[in-house]
Backbone of each chain as ProteinMPNN parsed JSONL, in Angstrom:
{"seq_chain_A": "GDSVTQMEGPVTLSEEAFLTINCTYTATGYPSLFWYVQYPGEGLQLLLKATKADDKGSNKGFEATYRKETTSFHLEKGSVQVSDSAVYFCALSDLPGNTPLVFGKGTRLSVIA", "coords_chain_A": {"N_chain_A": [[101.884, -2.801, 104.498], [105.937, -1.541, 105.489], [106.809, 1.833, 104.047], [107.958, 3.747, 101.65], [107.113, 6.888, 99.362], [108.565, 8.966, 96.758], [109.571, 11.843, 95.4], [109.166, 11.479, 91.934], [111.826, 12.432, 89.368], [112.748, 12.925, 86.231], [114.444, 15.702, 88.015], [115.734, 19.116, 87.435], [118.076, 20.995, 87.839], [119.178, 24.914, 88.042], [122.489, 25.982, 88.961], [123.278, 26.973, 92.14], [119.955, 27.035, 92.264], [116.875, 26.342, 94.32], [116.603, 23.497, 96.415], [113.724, 20.764, 96.416], [112.935, 18.074, 97.271], [110.628, 15.87, 97.71], [109.461, 13.487, 100.019], [107.476, 11.263, 101.248], [105.841, 8.934, 103.849], [104.968, 5.723, 105.376], [104.67, 4.105, 107.501], [104.271, 1.601, 110.786], [104.997, 1.516, 113.154], [107.242, 3.755, 114.608], [109.422, 4.903, 112.852], [113.354, 5.28, 111.838], [114.589, 7.942, 110.06], [115.928, 8.747, 106.106], [118.04, 9.922, 104.614], [119.716, 8.821, 101.379], [122.613, 9.512, 99.789], [123.438, 8.23, 95.741], [125.826, 9.008, 93.637], [127.413, 8.578, 90.282], [127.628, 5.023, 88.442], [128.354, 4.841, 91.573], [128.39, 3.475, 95.067], [125.484, 3.35, 97.267], [124.959, 6.284, 99.694], [125.7, 7.29, 103.169], [123.373, 10.005, 103.545], [121.691, 11.698, 105.519], [120.392, 11.946, 108.245], [117.091, 11.042, 111.041], [115.972, 10.4, 113.787], [113.958, 10.085, 115.41], [110.409, 12.081, 115.294], [110.105, 15.257, 114.295], [113.297, 15.944, 114.848], [116.202, 17.386, 112.93], [117.97, 16.215, 110.866], [121.34, 16.691, 109.029], [123.593, 17.696, 106.436], [126.737, 18.552, 104.219], [125.454, 20.937, 103.751], [122.072, 20.01, 102.921], [119.287, 19.511, 104.392], [116.813, 18.118, 106.256], [113.548, 17.507, 107.8], [112.097, 15.471, 110.389], [109.038, 14.993, 110.436], [106.371, 13.802, 111.951], [103.456, 14.237, 111.898], [102.906, 14.459, 109.243], [103.481, 13.27, 108.269], [106.142, 13.602, 106.819], [109.78, 13.749, 104.939], [111.065, 16.052, 104.065], [114.067, 16.537, 101.725], [116.42, 18.941, 101.945], [117.96, 21.978, 100.008], [119.737, 24.488, 100.172], [121.463, 26.378, 98.098], [122.535, 25.179, 95.679], [124.542, 22.491, 93.78], [127.07, 22.044, 90.986], [128.096, 19.166, 91.709], [126.82, 18.401, 92.703], [125.092, 16.308, 91.325], [123.222, 13.547, 91.091], [120.989, 10.855, 92.353], [118.794, 10.492, 94.659], [117.611, 9.024, 97.235], [115.091, 8.483, 99.657], [114.669, 6.67, 102.717], [113.13, 4.636, 105.255], [113.374, 2.267, 108.135], [112.059, 0.372, 110.249], [111.883, -1.518, 112.282], [113.491, -2.273, 115.377], [116.413, -3.543, 116.105], [118.197, -5.996, 113.051], [117.537, -4.636, 110.778], [116.276, -5.125, 107.38], [116.699, -1.843, 105.436], [113.577, 0.054, 104.052], [112.316, 1.788, 100.696], [112.911, 5.029, 98.223], [111.806, 5.189, 95.487], [113.666, 6.996, 94.422], [115.017, 9.458, 93.342], [115.946, 11.19, 90.601], [118.353, 13.768, 90.166], [120.134, 16.646, 88.779], [122.115, 18.814, 88.309], [123.109, 22.103, 86.176], [125.102, 24.049, 84.86]], "CA_chain_A": [[103.517, -2.876, 105.043], [105.675, 0.428, 105.318], [106.623, 2.029, 102.605], [108.23, 5.059, 101.405], [107.367, 7.41, 98.127], [109.315, 10.11, 96.98], [109.155, 12.518, 94.264], [109.852, 11.507, 90.63], [112.722, 12.705, 88.403], [114.041, 14.08, 87.211], [114.54, 16.873, 88.18], [116.992, 19.853, 86.462], [118.404, 22.653, 87.867], [120.531, 25.79, 87.287], [123.257, 25.972, 89.446], [123.179, 28.106, 93.718], [118.671, 27.176, 93.343], [116.926, 26.203, 95.877], [116.321, 21.827, 96.082], [113.327, 20.483, 97.46], [112.542, 16.817, 96.661], [109.605, 15.624, 98.899], [109.206, 12.565, 101.102], [106.575, 10.881, 102.482], [106.153, 7.362, 104.144], [103.971, 4.821, 105.433], [105.463, 3.128, 108.676], [103.355, 0.569, 111.861], [105.832, 1.685, 114.048], [108.281, 4.712, 114.829], [111.11, 4.566, 112.152], [114.402, 5.58, 111.777], [114.454, 7.888, 108.37], [117.101, 8.206, 106.03], [118.28, 10.38, 102.711], [121.322, 8.518, 101.014], [123.247, 9.374, 98.017], [124.023, 7.716, 94.97], [126.312, 9.127, 92.116], [127.311, 7.69, 89.603], [128.313, 4.226, 89.542], [128.81, 4.21, 92.708], [126.754, 2.474, 95.353], [124.925, 4.707, 97.929], [126.019, 7.149, 100.483], [124.035, 7.991, 103.946], [124.115, 12.217, 103.135], [121.488, 12.325, 106.558], [118.957, 11.225, 109.043], [116.83, 11.408, 111.676], [115.391, 9.328, 114.377], [112.156, 10.62, 115.75], [110.342, 13.097, 115.714], [110.433, 17.095, 115.212], [114.902, 15.176, 114.19], [116.449, 17.669, 111.593], [119.475, 15.467, 110.114], [121.943, 18.095, 107.943], [125.144, 17.64, 105.969], [126.491, 19.714, 103.47], [124.42, 22.0, 103.355], [121.029, 19.01, 102.728], [118.37, 19.23, 105.718], [115.725, 16.749, 106.588], [113.062, 17.809, 109.386], [111.111, 14.237, 110.758], [107.338, 15.271, 110.458], [105.389, 12.927, 112.332], [102.099, 14.916, 111.742], [102.223, 15.041, 107.576], [105.176, 11.744, 107.943], [107.36, 13.712, 106.234], [110.958, 14.584, 105.056], [110.853, 16.09, 102.344], [115.072, 16.455, 101.419], [115.682, 21.183, 101.004], [119.045, 22.608, 99.847], [119.018, 26.392, 100.181], [121.997, 26.471, 96.626], [122.461, 22.764, 94.471], [125.532, 22.358, 93.039], [127.204, 20.998, 90.077], [128.762, 18.579, 91.956], [125.585, 17.646, 93.612], [123.761, 15.841, 90.392], [122.806, 12.143, 91.756], [119.989, 9.697, 92.716], [118.826, 10.723, 95.999], [116.973, 7.915, 98.12], [114.746, 8.366, 101.015], [114.518, 5.523, 102.644], [112.673, 4.305, 106.144], [113.512, 1.916, 109.101], [111.244, 0.382, 111.274], [111.724, -2.435, 113.854], [114.797, -2.068, 116.507], [117.3, -4.642, 115.92], [118.728, -5.709, 111.718], [116.039, -4.857, 109.523], [116.584, -3.964, 106.139], [116.12, -0.702, 104.944], [113.013, 0.127, 102.893], [113.892, 2.826, 100.079], [111.686, 5.154, 97.909], [112.241, 5.052, 94.891], [115.852, 7.51, 93.96], [115.224, 10.872, 92.923], [117.44, 11.716, 89.414], [118.715, 15.48, 90.37], [120.723, 17.237, 87.254], [122.458, 21.038, 87.994], [123.622, 22.752, 85.211], [126.399, 25.252, 85.619]], "C_chain_A": [[104.199, -1.061, 105.265], [106.107, 0.628, 103.123], [107.312, 3.675, 102.249], [107.723, 5.468, 99.847], [107.73, 8.605, 98.405], [108.805, 10.848, 95.837], [109.678, 12.459, 92.96], [110.434, 12.577, 90.104], [112.322, 12.527, 87.169], [113.748, 15.511, 87.415], [116.471, 18.161, 87.791], [116.482, 21.028, 86.815], [119.334, 23.524, 88.405], [121.312, 26.021, 88.92], [123.322, 27.231, 90.917], [121.213, 28.377, 92.928], [118.664, 26.318, 94.08], [116.773, 24.365, 95.071], [114.528, 21.643, 97.061], [113.049, 19.081, 96.734], [111.688, 15.375, 98.093], [109.065, 13.5, 99.031], [108.44, 11.991, 101.44], [106.41, 9.388, 103.228], [105.039, 7.241, 105.36], [104.678, 3.517, 106.85], [104.451, 2.531, 110.114], [104.103, 0.945, 112.777], [106.481, 3.32, 114.19], [109.134, 4.686, 114.407], [111.549, 5.629, 112.293], [114.241, 7.095, 110.37], [115.323, 8.463, 107.743], [117.085, 9.33, 103.988], [120.101, 10.153, 102.202], [121.255, 9.037, 100.102], [123.679, 8.515, 96.423], [124.336, 8.683, 94.074], [127.012, 8.463, 91.137], [128.231, 7.361, 89.059], [129.155, 3.694, 90.072], [127.461, 3.377, 93.688], [126.897, 3.827, 96.487], [125.575, 4.902, 99.063], [125.263, 7.254, 101.962], [124.331, 9.254, 104.045], [123.564, 12.145, 104.804], [119.7, 11.625, 107.204], [118.51, 11.284, 109.985], [115.611, 10.549, 112.55], [114.568, 8.969, 115.002], [111.51, 11.472, 115.605], [110.347, 14.014, 115.771], [112.308, 17.092, 114.632], [115.047, 16.576, 113.196], [117.717, 17.091, 111.566], [119.955, 16.655, 109.014], [123.186, 17.257, 108.035], [125.734, 18.439, 104.971], [125.54, 20.422, 102.542], [122.271, 20.93, 102.913], [120.401, 19.181, 103.953], [117.318, 19.168, 105.335], [115.245, 17.339, 107.923], [112.011, 16.273, 109.27], [109.843, 15.438, 111.559], [106.77, 14.241, 110.26], [103.757, 13.71, 111.649], [101.489, 14.591, 110.344], [103.374, 13.679, 107.572], [105.571, 11.597, 106.935], [108.042, 13.843, 106.135], [111.743, 14.034, 104.525], [112.773, 17.33, 102.907], [115.312, 18.465, 100.44], [117.929, 20.642, 101.155], [119.155, 23.587, 99.394], [120.063, 26.789, 98.579], [122.58, 25.217, 96.487], [124.091, 23.44, 93.718], [125.684, 22.031, 91.604], [127.215, 19.32, 91.255], [127.964, 17.661, 92.754], [124.666, 16.427, 92.997], [123.894, 14.254, 90.859], [121.795, 12.346, 91.408], [120.621, 9.915, 94.447], [117.668, 9.989, 96.676], [116.682, 8.301, 99.297], [114.685, 6.552, 101.158], [113.88, 5.753, 104.574], [113.829, 2.498, 106.579], [113.192, 1.766, 109.866], [111.405, 0.083, 111.922], [113.046, -2.242, 114.611], [115.452, -3.478, 116.055], [118.027, -4.785, 114.467], [117.604, -5.747, 111.279], [117.109, -3.941, 108.281], [115.893, -2.568, 106.134], [114.878, -0.557, 103.892], [112.775, 1.487, 102.407], [112.435, 3.119, 98.941], [112.523, 4.762, 96.288], [113.171, 5.703, 93.674], [114.671, 8.426, 93.493], [116.142, 11.024, 91.865], [117.861, 13.53, 89.879], [120.046, 15.839, 89.518], [121.334, 18.765, 87.437], [123.255, 21.066, 87.113], [123.733, 23.927, 85.401], [125.471, 26.732, 84.533]], "O_chain_A": [[103.626, 0.028, 105.254], [105.934, 0.155, 101.999], [106.868, 4.656, 102.845], [107.84, 4.574, 99.009], [107.572, 9.279, 99.423], [107.727, 10.55, 95.322], [110.582, 13.242, 92.671], [109.873, 13.667, 90.203], [111.327, 11.81, 87.067], [112.859, 16.217, 86.937], [117.682, 17.964, 87.897], [115.502, 21.737, 86.589], [120.229, 23.115, 89.144], [120.618, 26.207, 89.92], [123.416, 28.412, 90.583], [120.844, 29.551, 92.898], [119.57, 25.625, 94.542], [116.802, 24.027, 93.888], [114.245, 22.258, 98.09], [112.956, 19.114, 95.507], [112.088, 14.513, 98.876], [108.531, 12.689, 98.274], [108.573, 12.102, 102.659], [107.326, 8.667, 102.833], [104.469, 8.109, 106.021], [104.996, 2.33, 106.787], [103.727, 3.467, 110.452], [103.581, 0.406, 113.753], [105.751, 4.103, 113.583], [110.088, 4.461, 115.152], [110.986, 6.668, 112.639], [113.311, 6.747, 109.643], [116.017, 9.053, 108.572], [116.484, 9.338, 102.914], [121.136, 10.781, 102.423], [120.23, 9.203, 99.441], [124.892, 8.329, 96.518], [123.403, 9.324, 93.591], [127.16, 7.307, 91.537], [129.259, 8.002, 88.837], [130.05, 2.877, 89.853], [126.345, 2.94, 93.409], [127.712, 4.739, 96.629], [126.457, 4.181, 99.529], [124.038, 7.306, 101.848], [125.377, 9.668, 104.545], [124.437, 12.399, 105.634], [118.621, 11.173, 106.821], [119.419, 11.74, 110.679], [114.561, 10.148, 112.049], [114.287, 7.797, 115.256], [112.299, 12.361, 115.926], [110.525, 14.474, 116.899], [112.695, 18.106, 114.049], [113.996, 16.907, 112.646], [118.572, 17.55, 112.324], [119.196, 17.348, 108.336], [123.686, 16.552, 108.911], [124.952, 19.37, 104.782], [125.121, 20.473, 101.386], [121.354, 21.71, 102.652], [121.205, 18.925, 104.849], [116.77, 19.791, 104.425], [115.962, 17.626, 108.882], [111.32, 16.021, 108.283], [109.77, 16.191, 112.53], [106.537, 13.667, 109.196], [103.264, 13.156, 110.666], [100.295, 14.459, 110.077], [103.974, 13.386, 106.537], [105.643, 10.624, 106.184], [108.35, 14.398, 107.189], [112.45, 13.043, 104.341], [112.892, 18.234, 103.735], [114.909, 19.0, 99.407], [118.675, 19.849, 101.73], [118.763, 23.818, 98.25], [119.447, 27.525, 97.809], [123.015, 24.435, 97.332], [124.448, 24.551, 93.325], [124.684, 21.756, 90.941], [126.229, 18.594, 91.377], [128.246, 16.587, 93.285], [123.847, 15.751, 93.62], [125.071, 13.897, 90.928], [121.343, 13.222, 90.67], [121.657, 9.766, 95.095], [116.606, 10.601, 96.569], [117.575, 8.523, 100.114], [114.665, 5.627, 100.346], [114.12, 6.811, 105.156], [114.59, 1.86, 105.852], [113.518, 2.544, 110.762], [111.309, 0.863, 112.869], [113.823, -1.879, 113.727], [114.738, -4.405, 115.672], [118.66, -3.749, 114.261], [116.777, -6.658, 111.334], [117.927, -3.025, 108.189], [114.831, -2.256, 106.673], [115.114, -1.057, 102.792], [112.897, 2.42, 103.201], [111.478, 2.383, 98.698], [113.596, 4.18, 96.131], [113.391, 5.282, 92.538], [113.521, 8.022, 93.325], [117.316, 10.988, 92.234], [116.99, 14.331, 89.538], [121.028, 15.13, 89.736], [120.995, 19.715, 86.731], [124.149, 20.223, 87.046], [122.952, 24.744, 85.888], [125.881, 27.891, 84.593]]}, "seq_chain_B": "GAVVSQHPSRVICKSGTSVKIECRSLDFQATTMFWYRQFPKQSLMLMATSNEGSKATYEQGVEKDKFLINHASLTLSTLTVTSAHPEDSSFYICSATRTGISYEQYFGPGTRLTVT", "coords_chain_B": {"N_chain_B": [[135.305, 4.99, 110.006], [133.641, 2.505, 109.496], [133.801, 1.379, 107.003], [132.568, -0.495, 104.261], [133.323, -2.99, 101.462], [133.065, -4.603, 98.417], [133.678, -7.371, 96.024], [134.214, -8.335, 93.292], [134.06, -5.375, 91.507], [133.184, -5.032, 89.392], [132.554, -7.39, 86.809], [132.095, -9.35, 83.934], [130.758, -11.994, 82.941], [129.85, -15.484, 81.05], [127.333, -17.137, 80.11], [126.086, -19.641, 81.559], [127.511, -20.046, 83.707], [129.504, -19.47, 87.341], [129.444, -16.55, 89.069], [131.149, -15.528, 92.408], [130.241, -12.561, 94.373], [131.844, -10.813, 97.039], [131.743, -9.536, 100.042], [132.625, -6.87, 102.803], [132.849, -6.062, 105.814], [135.155, -3.6, 107.043], [136.284, -2.274, 109.23], [134.529, -2.968, 111.191], [132.667, -4.838, 113.112], [129.748, -6.897, 111.368], [126.757, -8.565, 112.376], [124.502, -8.223, 111.518], [124.622, -8.605, 107.027], [123.477, -7.498, 104.366], [121.495, -8.2, 101.205], [120.977, -6.405, 98.076], [119.342, -5.367, 94.725], [119.77, -3.82, 92.385], [118.401, -2.169, 89.336], [118.603, -0.494, 86.019], [118.722, 2.616, 86.517], [116.62, 2.721, 88.719], [115.28, 1.873, 92.223], [116.239, 0.117, 95.135], [116.746, -2.823, 95.078], [115.604, -4.835, 98.24], [116.724, -8.398, 98.11], [117.682, -10.645, 100.056], [118.087, -11.182, 103.038], [121.007, -11.58, 105.372], [122.661, -13.109, 108.127], [125.359, -13.763, 110.53], [126.223, -17.033, 110.516], [124.124, -18.677, 110.211], [121.132, -19.444, 107.774], [120.305, -17.848, 105.131], [117.713, -14.931, 104.777], [115.452, -14.968, 102.669], [113.44, -12.441, 100.166], [110.255, -13.254, 99.425], [109.72, -14.026, 95.98], [112.734, -14.672, 95.244], [115.163, -16.902, 94.305], [116.527, -19.214, 96.207], [117.938, -20.863, 95.524], [118.738, -20.108, 93.353], [120.42, -17.854, 94.103], [122.618, -18.365, 96.223], [123.695, -17.532, 99.279], [126.265, -17.043, 101.664], [127.157, -16.187, 105.037], [129.953, -15.795, 106.86], [131.641, -15.46, 107.994], [132.04, -13.165, 111.015], [132.601, -10.884, 108.96], [132.761, -11.087, 106.432], [130.152, -11.521, 103.59], [129.398, -13.553, 101.232], [127.758, -13.455, 97.828], [126.685, -15.881, 95.485], [125.862, -16.079, 92.036], [124.78, -18.644, 90.489], [124.884, -20.192, 87.763], [124.64, -17.997, 85.937], [122.559, -15.734, 84.493], [121.729, -13.501, 81.576], [119.417, -12.17, 81.995], [120.204, -11.961, 84.11], [121.871, -9.981, 84.784], [122.994, -6.721, 86.409], [122.721, -4.523, 89.08], [124.714, -5.345, 91.759], [124.227, -4.505, 95.257], [125.499, -4.381, 98.553], [125.424, -4.218, 102.414], [125.63, -3.228, 105.484], [124.81, -3.482, 108.821], [125.829, -2.618, 111.932], [127.318, -4.186, 114.595], [125.649, -4.461, 117.205], [124.715, -2.235, 117.129], [121.058, -0.948, 116.026], [119.521, 0.679, 113.748], [121.347, 1.583, 111.448], [122.54, 1.181, 107.968], [125.648, 0.098, 106.062], [126.914, 1.05, 103.565], [128.144, -1.003, 100.623], [130.332, -0.002, 97.544], [129.173, -1.263, 95.32], [128.439, -3.874, 92.569], [129.054, -4.445, 89.689], [127.427, -6.486, 87.56], [127.933, -8.65, 84.216], [126.246, -10.544, 82.416], [126.586, -12.671, 79.227]], "CA_chain_B": [[134.91, 3.857, 110.148], [132.34, 1.518, 108.82], [133.36, 0.997, 105.287], [132.116, -1.797, 103.547], [133.799, -2.936, 100.705], [132.35, -5.299, 97.867], [134.325, -7.488, 95.461], [134.601, -7.342, 92.265], [133.088, -3.91, 91.244], [132.544, -5.313, 87.455], [132.659, -9.003, 86.456], [131.666, -9.817, 83.471], [130.85, -13.737, 82.425], [129.283, -15.925, 80.204], [125.677, -17.619, 81.147], [125.869, -20.944, 82.212], [128.661, -20.017, 84.75], [128.861, -18.911, 88.273], [130.021, -15.973, 90.064], [130.823, -15.48, 93.248], [130.38, -11.445, 94.579], [131.789, -10.732, 97.985], [131.011, -8.092, 100.589], [133.611, -6.961, 104.034], [132.772, -5.048, 106.072], [136.928, -3.672, 106.619], [136.348, -1.685, 110.29], [133.822, -3.611, 112.642], [131.933, -6.818, 113.159], [128.77, -6.883, 110.947], [126.249, -9.404, 112.501], [123.705, -8.523, 109.895], [124.404, -7.904, 106.124], [121.879, -7.187, 103.222], [122.628, -8.249, 100.029], [120.185, -5.698, 97.601], [119.734, -5.932, 93.053], [119.096, -2.638, 91.343], [118.049, -2.489, 88.099], [118.457, 0.684, 86.137], [116.903, 3.412, 87.278], [115.638, 2.197, 89.473], [115.334, 1.789, 93.053], [117.436, -0.836, 95.024], [115.45, -3.905, 95.731], [116.026, -5.901, 99.04], [117.364, -9.549, 97.752], [118.117, -11.634, 101.241], [118.78, -10.481, 104.918], [122.488, -12.381, 105.667], [123.035, -13.086, 109.595], [126.988, -14.55, 110.129], [126.393, -18.195, 111.304], [122.719, -18.683, 110.147], [121.201, -19.345, 106.638], [119.643, -16.016, 104.691], [116.208, -15.088, 105.315], [114.688, -14.549, 100.757], [112.469, -12.189, 99.902], [109.492, -13.425, 97.988], [110.503, -14.124, 94.423], [114.256, -14.695, 94.954], [115.224, -17.882, 94.351], [117.537, -19.369, 97.135], [119.465, -21.699, 95.188], [120.266, -19.101, 92.333], [121.264, -16.294, 94.873], [123.87, -18.533, 97.161], [124.701, -16.64, 100.646], [127.003, -17.015, 102.945], [128.235, -15.176, 105.937], [130.696, -17.089, 107.108], [132.26, -14.544, 110.197], [131.096, -11.545, 110.957], [132.846, -9.544, 108.833], [132.18, -11.428, 105.219], [129.445, -12.699, 102.691], [129.193, -13.983, 99.58], [126.496, -13.588, 97.148], [127.56, -16.472, 94.28], [125.763, -16.549, 91.618], [124.696, -19.8, 89.878], [124.396, -20.434, 86.468], [124.022, -17.365, 85.139], [121.559, -15.42, 82.392], [120.927, -12.525, 80.977], [118.498, -11.381, 82.799], [120.672, -11.721, 85.885], [122.567, -8.732, 84.199], [122.681, -6.178, 87.306], [124.105, -3.539, 89.54], [124.39, -6.15, 93.455], [125.327, -3.822, 96.773], [125.011, -5.618, 100.277], [125.29, -3.27, 103.062], [126.13, -4.024, 106.549], [124.952, -3.563, 110.737], [126.591, -3.087, 113.447], [126.769, -5.302, 115.625], [124.779, -3.144, 118.104], [123.642, 0.161, 116.519], [120.874, -1.613, 115.096], [119.281, 1.386, 113.326], [122.175, 2.658, 110.837], [123.201, 0.561, 107.814], [127.176, 0.721, 105.972], [126.961, 0.136, 102.01], [129.659, -1.382, 99.744], [130.13, 0.692, 96.157], [128.012, -2.78, 94.1], [129.27, -4.288, 91.374], [128.738, -4.622, 88.176], [127.189, -7.674, 87.358], [126.846, -7.901, 82.799], [126.27, -11.472, 81.773], [126.429, -12.657, 78.071]], "C_chain_B": [[134.1, 3.784, 109.439], [132.178, 1.678, 107.503], [133.387, -0.593, 105.453], [132.384, -1.569, 102.254], [133.572, -4.285, 99.665], [133.898, -5.769, 97.256], [133.936, -8.081, 94.421], [133.777, -6.791, 92.061], [133.188, -4.192, 90.303], [133.467, -6.065, 87.329], [131.341, -9.161, 85.504], [131.566, -11.845, 82.933], [130.207, -13.901, 81.397], [127.831, -16.993, 80.7], [126.37, -18.911, 80.692], [126.862, -20.572, 83.478], [128.298, -18.799, 85.958], [129.426, -17.892, 88.408], [129.381, -15.589, 91.263], [130.961, -13.57, 93.967], [131.1, -11.56, 96.569], [132.027, -9.525, 99.062], [131.746, -8.275, 102.161], [133.225, -6.106, 104.936], [134.834, -5.221, 107.053], [137.131, -3.356, 108.219], [135.434, -2.156, 111.077], [133.51, -4.569, 111.798], [130.751, -6.405, 112.492], [127.754, -8.684, 111.405], [125.554, -9.663, 111.394], [124.235, -8.368, 108.467], [122.623, -7.975, 105.581], [122.433, -7.173, 102.081], [120.416, -7.481, 98.829], [120.367, -6.011, 96.102], [119.551, -4.255, 92.741], [119.132, -2.705, 90.13], [118.441, -0.591, 86.834], [117.828, 2.113, 86.599], [115.937, 3.041, 87.489], [115.599, 1.746, 91.125], [115.982, 0.51, 94.092], [116.139, -1.563, 96.293], [116.29, -5.314, 96.552], [115.686, -8.41, 98.481], [117.148, -10.962, 99.128], [118.904, -11.103, 102.593], [119.694, -11.901, 105.222], [122.994, -12.709, 107.36], [124.608, -14.349, 109.611], [126.024, -16.142, 111.387], [125.265, -19.023, 111.612], [122.332, -18.982, 108.739], [120.497, -18.445, 106.492], [118.064, -16.739, 104.606], [116.118, -14.547, 103.495], [113.797, -13.572, 101.613], [111.606, -12.716, 99.426], [109.866, -13.384, 97.228], [112.025, -14.258, 94.072], [114.779, -16.333, 95.2], [116.664, -18.771, 95.29], [118.869, -20.37, 96.103], [120.085, -21.324, 93.993], [121.291, -18.248, 93.101], [122.008, -17.122, 96.496], [123.886, -17.226, 98.502], [124.814, -17.144, 102.033], [128.196, -16.176, 104.255], [128.744, -16.034, 106.958], [131.046, -16.484, 108.747], [131.743, -13.59, 109.739], [132.224, -10.55, 110.272], [133.614, -9.947, 106.345], [131.118, -11.915, 104.963], [129.935, -12.462, 101.764], [128.324, -14.29, 99.034], [127.795, -14.682, 95.771], [125.533, -16.682, 93.47], [125.708, -17.487, 90.212], [123.887, -19.605, 87.818], [123.635, -19.339, 85.981], [123.754, -16.867, 83.898], [121.938, -14.365, 82.329], [120.399, -11.366, 81.528], [118.717, -11.195, 84.134], [121.598, -10.685, 85.89], [122.581, -7.944, 85.723], [123.012, -5.904, 88.528], [123.736, -4.456, 90.998], [124.821, -5.144, 94.406], [124.596, -4.246, 97.958], [125.836, -3.371, 101.297], [125.401, -4.148, 104.278], [125.787, -3.193, 108.14], [125.716, -3.791, 111.345], [126.735, -3.562, 114.18], [126.55, -4.018, 117.574], [124.323, -2.178, 118.203], [122.846, -0.765, 115.459], [120.331, -0.427, 113.916], [120.262, 1.798, 111.3], [123.369, 1.501, 109.799], [124.582, 1.388, 107.152], [126.611, 0.564, 104.666], [128.056, -0.082, 101.275], [129.845, -0.619, 97.821], [129.405, 0.162, 95.103], [129.103, -3.403, 93.491], [127.992, -4.75, 90.677], [128.75, -6.197, 87.421], [126.65, -7.881, 85.505], [127.578, -9.654, 83.01], [125.822, -11.602, 80.374], [126.082, -13.783, 77.202]], "O_chain_B": [[133.688, 4.698, 108.725], [131.165, 1.955, 106.861], [133.863, -1.442, 106.208], [132.043, -0.537, 101.674], [134.012, -5.279, 100.243], [134.955, -5.205, 97.538], [132.848, -8.579, 94.711], [132.645, -7.236, 92.25], [133.463, -3.113, 89.779], [134.673, -5.906, 87.521], [130.153, -9.149, 85.824], [132.5, -12.603, 82.674], [129.864, -12.951, 80.693], [127.691, -17.417, 81.847], [127.041, -19.104, 79.678], [126.547, -21.316, 84.407], [127.528, -17.839, 85.924], [130.42, -18.0, 87.691], [128.198, -15.37, 91.526], [132.162, -13.303, 94.028], [130.68, -12.497, 97.249], [132.602, -8.527, 98.628], [131.646, -9.337, 102.776], [133.421, -4.981, 104.477], [135.469, -6.2, 107.446], [138.034, -4.01, 108.741], [135.543, -1.507, 112.117], [133.744, -4.991, 110.665], [130.421, -5.313, 112.953], [128.038, -9.742, 110.844], [125.629, -10.584, 110.581], [124.604, -7.212, 108.668], [121.483, -8.24, 105.962], [123.43, -6.538, 101.738], [119.27, -7.925, 98.908], [121.298, -6.769, 95.83], [118.688, -3.825, 93.506], [120.035, -3.412, 89.684], [118.397, 0.443, 87.501], [116.689, 2.448, 86.925], [114.831, 2.943, 86.956], [116.302, 0.736, 91.087], [116.3, -0.355, 93.276], [115.411, -1.326, 97.257], [117.019, -6.216, 96.139], [114.771, -9.227, 98.589], [116.522, -12.009, 98.962], [120.054, -10.761, 102.869], [119.211, -13.032, 105.289], [124.126, -12.253, 107.523], [124.795, -15.368, 108.946], [125.505, -16.128, 112.503], [125.118, -19.771, 112.579], [123.352, -18.792, 108.076], [119.911, -17.991, 107.474], [117.514, -17.835, 104.494], [116.882, -13.628, 103.196], [113.469, -13.572, 102.8], [112.078, -12.957, 98.316], [110.761, -12.54, 97.246], [112.508, -14.038, 92.961], [114.723, -16.833, 96.324], [117.77, -18.791, 94.75], [120.097, -20.445, 96.075], [121.164, -21.677, 93.516], [122.478, -18.009, 92.881], [121.937, -16.597, 97.608], [124.149, -16.047, 98.265], [124.09, -17.469, 102.974], [129.373, -15.817, 104.298], [128.132, -16.79, 107.712], [130.855, -16.81, 109.919], [131.226, -13.203, 108.691], [132.687, -9.59, 110.888], [134.353, -9.403, 105.524], [130.706, -12.76, 105.758], [130.676, -11.557, 101.379], [127.769, -15.333, 99.381], [128.937, -14.467, 95.367], [124.5, -17.123, 93.974], [126.319, -17.249, 89.17], [122.952, -19.149, 87.16], [122.449, -19.39, 85.655], [124.201, -17.131, 82.782], [122.722, -14.097, 83.239], [120.7, -10.173, 81.563], [118.049, -10.656, 85.017], [122.169, -10.427, 86.95], [122.034, -8.716, 86.51], [123.556, -6.772, 89.212], [122.584, -4.352, 91.419], [126.026, -4.908, 94.316], [123.395, -4.391, 98.184], [126.294, -2.268, 101.0], [125.318, -5.376, 104.281], [126.573, -2.323, 108.515], [126.338, -4.844, 111.484], [125.802, -3.29, 114.937], [127.102, -3.32, 118.425], [123.732, -1.455, 119.005], [123.35, -1.261, 114.451], [120.898, -0.711, 112.861], [119.692, 2.177, 110.276], [124.441, 1.054, 110.208], [124.839, 2.577, 107.34], [125.645, -0.199, 104.663], [128.965, 0.746, 101.325], [129.122, -1.173, 96.993], [129.022, 0.818, 94.135], [130.297, -3.45, 93.788], [126.833, -5.128, 90.844], [129.68, -6.831, 86.922], [125.521, -7.531, 85.163], [128.674, -10.009, 83.444], [124.863, -10.914, 80.025], [125.949, -13.61, 75.991]]}, "name": "protein", "num_of_chains": 2, "seq": "GDSVTQMEGPVTLSEEAFLTINCTYTATGYPSLFWYVQYPGEGLQLLLKATKADDKGSNKGFEATYRKETTSFHLEKGSVQVSDSAVYFCALSDLPGNTPLVFGKGTRLSVIAGAVVSQHPSRVICKSGTSVKIECRSLDFQATTMFWYRQFPKQSLMLMATSNEGSKATYEQGVEKDKFLINHASLTLSTLTVTSAHPEDSSFYICSATRTGISYEQYFGPGTRLTVT"}
């Protein structure tokens, strides 16, 4: 079945450091790929998405490029802020129609001033 | 747009009682809603898929008689945890997909259930 593997955390960075959170996937079809962010005590918010190969999703300074050849969708940000501290989930949706998301295990990011 | 609400946000109940959690799409119609469960510091585990006007589809290992799901309208799905036990304590999150837009899901803020 479909699966998502992302780097385990926790990740601790200083403010303004460069962030990379790796995500790779296994899917039978051509999935859409997502990054979700969960702030403490809250639900999930969509951070960015990409629906086909070579698409780049971007939002709030975060970027991720859909790489079909490496089945990857790594999340990057050039300069993190304390407010970016959260748990980040990589996810995919494989089939068309109303299908549930398959999530990675999540990566906790802590940014210190 | 595309806001999903959950009620209550937190609930504490005694062992053996039942708790109902509501999930509403506030500004769109949702043919399908999903219920997830999240344990501390872990990922979301899909519990069931709820389709308006039909029975929910439960994932393997989820007791359908314990976790009752009703999707009575295009904007409301409910999850009832029956005869709750402390091991049911968890964070329950719903999501909804817009009718006609297949791949994007909108998540509710979650409900923290504590069973004492």
